N, C-alpha and C positions, 0 to 999 in steps of 0.2 A: 504494500500499500504506500502511496506517496502522500506527503503533506505539502500543502501550499498555503500561504498566508497572504492576505491582501486586506488593507485597511479601507479600500475604496467601497467595498460592499458590506462592510460591517463584519466580515468573517474573521474570527480570531484564530481558529484552527479548523482543519478539515481532514477527513479521510473519505476515500471512495473505493468502490470495487464494482466489478461489472462482469457480465458474460456476453455472449454474442448480441443479444437484443434487449438487455436490461442493464441499467446503471443505477447504483445507489450512492448517494452523497450523505454524509453525516457532517454537519457544520455546527460548530459553536459560534454564535453570533452575539453581537452587542446591539441592543436596541437603542433608540434615541434617548430613552430615559436612563441609559447606562446599565440597565439590567441585562443579564445574559440569558440566552435560551438555546435549546438544541433544535435544529431543524433537520428532519430526515426527509430526503427527496428520493423518489423512485422515478426513473424516466424509461419508458418502454418505447422501443422503435418498432413501427408497423412495417409491413411489407412494402408500402409505398414510400418508405424513407421518412415519413412524418413521425413525430414523437407525441406521446401522451405523458403528462407529468402529474405526480401526485406528491403532496407534502403533508407532513404532520409536525406539529410544533409542540415542544415541551418547555414550559416556562421554568426559570431558574428555581422557584420554590418546589417544583415537582421533580427535579432531576435526581435528587438523593433517592426518592422512592422508585423512580424508574430504574436506576442502577441496581438497587437492591432487589427488585422484582426480577429483572433480567438475569441477575447473577444467580438467584435461587432457581429459576426456571431452567437456565442453560446448564447449571450445575447438575440438576436432576437428569437432564437430557444427556449430557456427556458421560454421566456415570452409569447410564443404562437403567435408571430407576423408573423410566416411563413404560417399560415393557415393549418397546418398539425398536427396530433396528435402524441404524442411520444409513 
């Protein structure tokens, strides 16, 4: 994964990953009121080369809970506790 920073768009830090037709961006941004938030963007490429874009935003106050919930869920997944094969 690559990191890239820019102050022009309010992005403080960013990660992204992709496959052939789908791209995911995880951006920590700073709002005009100086609060921080996480923006997760998914961009899907159609057969006609157009893109559809989806975003979800988690405000600074919710990030601690998001990280904790993701950590617990992915921990159960990676340890095989869900009874499914990866």
